[in-house]
C-alpha positions as CSV (number, residue, x, y, z in Angstrom):
1,M,13.1,-16.4,-3.9
2,T,9.8,-17.6,-2.6
3,V,6.5,-16.4,-4.0
4,L,5.8,-14.5,-0.8
5,A,9.2,-12.8,-1.0
6,R,8.6,-11.8,-4.6
7,M,5.1,-10.5,-3.8
8,T,6.5,-8.5,-0.8
9,A,9.2,-7.0,-3.1
10,V,6.7,-6.0,-5.7
11,V,4.4,-4.4,-3.1
12,V,7.3,-2.4,-1.7
13,V,8.1,-1.2,-5.2
14,V,4.5,-0.3,-5.9
15,L,4.1,1.5,-2.6
16,A,7.5,3.3,-3.0
17,G,6.5,4.3,-6.5
18,S,3.3,5.8,-5.2
19,Y,5.3,7.8,-2.7
20,A,7.9,8.9,-5.3
21,T,5.2,10.2,-7.6
22,G,3.4,12.1,-4.8
23,R,0.4,9.8,-4.7
24,A,0.7,8.9,-1.1
25,D,0.4,11.4,1.8
26,A,3.4,13.8,2.0
27,Q,6.0,12.6,4.5
28,A,9.7,12.4,4.9
29,P,11.3,9.5,3.0
30,G,11.6,6.3,5.0
31,D,9.0,4.2,6.8
32,R,5.5,3.9,5.4
33,T,2.3,2.5,6.9
34,V,-0.4,0.5,5.2
35,E,-2.9,3.0,6.6
36,Q,-1.5,5.8,4.5
37,Y,-2.6,4.5,1.1
38,K,-5.9,5.6,-0.4
39,C,-8.0,3.6,-2.8
40,K,-7.0,6.0,-5.5
41,D,-3.3,5.2,-5.0
42,L,-4.0,1.5,-5.6
43,M,-6.5,2.1,-8.4
44,R,-4.0,4.2,-10.3
45,E,-1.8,1.1,-10.5
46,S,-2.5,-1.4,-13.3
47,G,-2.0,-5.0,-14.1
48,S,0.1,-7.1,-11.8
49,N,1.1,-4.1,-9.6
50,R,-2.5,-3.6,-8.6
51,D,-3.1,-7.3,-8.2
52,V,-0.1,-7.6,-5.9
53,A,-1.1,-4.6,-3.8
54,I,-4.6,-6.1,-3.3
55,A,-3.1,-9.5,-2.5
56,F,-0.8,-7.8,0.0
57,L,-3.9,-6.2,1.8
58,H,-5.6,-9.6,1.9
59,G,-2.4,-11.2,3.4
60,Y,-1.9,-8.3,5.8
61,L,-5.4,-8.7,7.2
62,T,-5.2,-12.5,7.3
63,G,-1.9,-12.3,9.2
64,K,-3.3,-9.7,11.6
65,S,-6.2,-12.1,12.4
66,G,-3.7,-14.7,13.5
67,S,-4.9,-17.2,10.9
68,S,-3.2,-18.6,7.9
69,K,-6.3,-20.1,6.5
70,F,-8.3,-18.5,3.6
71,N,-10.8,-19.5,0.9
72,V,-9.8,-18.6,-2.6
73,D,-13.4,-18.1,-3.8
74,I,-14.2,-15.7,-0.9
75,I,-10.9,-13.8,-1.6
76,H,-11.9,-13.5,-5.2
77,K,-15.4,-12.1,-4.3
78,Q,-13.8,-9.7,-1.7
79,T,-11.4,-8.5,-4.3
80,N,-14.1,-7.6,-6.7
81,A,-16.1,-5.9,-3.9
82,F,-12.9,-4.0,-2.9
83,I,-12.3,-2.7,-6.4
84,E,-15.9,-1.5,-6.7
85,R,-15.7,0.2,-3.3
86,C,-12.5,1.9,-4.2
87,L,-13.8,3.2,-7.5
88,D,-16.8,4.6,-5.7
89,N,-14.7,6.0,-2.7
90,P,-11.3,7.0,-4.0
91,N,-10.3,9.0,-0.9
92,E,-11.1,6.1,1.5
93,T,-8.0,4.4,2.8
94,A,-7.4,1.1,1.0
95,L,-7.2,-0.7,4.4
96,D,-10.6,0.6,5.5
97,A,-12.1,-0.4,2.1
98,M,-10.7,-3.9,2.4
99,L,-11.9,-4.2,6.0
100,S,-15.4,-3.2,4.9
101,V,-15.6,-6.0,2.3
102,R,-14.1,-8.8,4.5
């Protein structure tokens, strides 16, 4: 399994876990959207689960931009800014918080 496939699998597990514990918006089981997850949903995760979810957001936005190029130092700074923003704004969507720091 490739690294990307493993990361995607972990993200699915993290996001599904958030849904199962009621941390995501109430909705019938099934499809989820990236836009549904709040900062508090991601900040409640710990360790590698949080890291993978944040990496997923970076990858999602990089892919949406049509580019496959990124700078590791910039990603690291954006991640720190994202975490601070989410801690200050727990009800903001994680996607909006990530967009604001990119």
